C-alpha positions as CSV (number, residue, x, y, z in Angstrom):
1,M,70.1,34.8,-22.9
2,T,69.4,34.6,-19.1
3,K,65.8,34.3,-18.0
4,M,64.9,36.5,-15.1
5,Y,62.3,35.5,-12.5
6,D,60.4,37.6,-9.9
7,N,60.6,34.8,-7.3
8,V,62.9,31.8,-6.8
9,W,59.9,29.5,-6.8
10,D,59.0,30.7,-10.3
11,A,62.3,29.3,-11.4
12,L,62.2,26.0,-9.4
13,E,58.6,24.9,-9.6
14,S,56.5,24.4,-12.8
15,D,53.2,23.4,-11.1
16,P,51.4,26.8,-10.4
17,V,49.5,25.5,-7.4
18,L,52.5,24.1,-5.7
19,R,54.6,27.2,-6.7
20,D,52.1,29.5,-5.0
21,N,51.9,27.3,-2.0
22,L,55.7,27.5,-1.6
23,K,55.6,31.3,-2.0
24,V,53.0,31.6,0.8
25,R,55.0,29.2,3.1
26,S,58.2,31.0,2.3
27,R,56.7,34.4,3.1
28,L,55.2,33.1,6.4
29,L,58.5,31.5,7.4
30,T,60.3,34.7,6.8
31,E,57.9,36.8,8.8
32,I,57.8,34.3,11.6
33,S,61.6,34.0,11.8
34,T,61.9,37.8,11.9
35,A,59.3,38.0,14.7
36,I,61.1,35.4,16.7
37,E,64.5,37.1,16.3
38,N,63.0,40.5,17.2
39,S,61.4,39.0,20.3
40,G,64.8,38.4,22.0
41,E,63.4,35.2,23.5
42,T,65.2,31.9,23.5
43,Q,64.0,29.1,21.2
44,T,62.9,27.3,24.3
45,K,60.7,30.2,25.5
46,I,59.3,30.6,22.0
47,A,58.5,26.9,21.9
48,Q,56.6,27.1,25.2
49,K,54.7,30.1,24.0
50,L,53.8,28.3,20.7
51,N,53.1,25.0,22.4
52,I,55.6,23.3,20.0
53,S,59.0,21.7,20.6
54,Q,62.3,23.6,20.5
55,P,63.5,21.5,17.5
56,R,60.3,22.8,15.7
57,V,61.3,26.4,16.5
58,S,64.8,25.6,15.2
59,A,63.3,24.2,11.9
60,L,61.3,27.5,11.6
61,M,64.5,29.5,12.1
62,K,66.4,27.5,9.5
63,G,63.6,27.9,6.9
64,K,62.8,24.2,6.6
65,I,59.8,24.8,4.4
66,T,58.9,21.2,3.9
67,K,58.4,20.7,7.6
68,F,55.4,23.1,7.8
69,S,52.0,23.5,6.1
70,V,50.3,26.8,5.4
71,D,47.9,26.0,8.2
72,N,50.7,25.3,10.7
73,L,52.5,28.5,9.8
74,M,49.3,30.6,10.0
75,A,48.6,29.3,13.5
76,I,52.2,30.0,14.6
77,A,52.0,33.5,13.1
78,Y,48.8,34.2,15.0
79,K,50.3,33.0,18.3
80,L,53.2,35.4,17.7
81,G,50.8,38.3,17.3
82,L,51.2,38.6,13.5
83,S,48.2,39.3,11.3
84,I,47.8,37.9,7.8
85,E,46.2,39.5,4.8
86,I,45.4,37.5,1.6
87,K,45.4,39.0,-1.8
88,V,43.7,37.1,-4.6
89,K,44.2,38.2,-8.2
90,D,42.4,37.0,-11.4
91,N,44.9,35.3,-13.7
92,H,43.5,35.4,-17.2
93,D,46.3,33.3,-18.5
94,V,45.2,30.1,-16.7
95,I,42.7,27.9,-18.2
96,A,40.9,25.5,-15.8
97,A,40.9,21.9,-16.8
């Protein structure tokens, strides 16, 4: 029987804290990449706007998730004019240690 997952990170990461962190970074990377593509600007122009190097923009566009923290990605999203909403849910299945 094949197990189905709602998200790739659910299948790849067993630590729930790291898994949720990866989900957040993945979503931010996706939205940032889309905003950059839709801007029609070159990576060099985007790099200047974000005050980062062009290779960092390239890493964003290639989805290199390990190169960016949630904080970095939130700052980049803000500079691109994106707003971020956070939804926190109660998970009754988790018992704090």
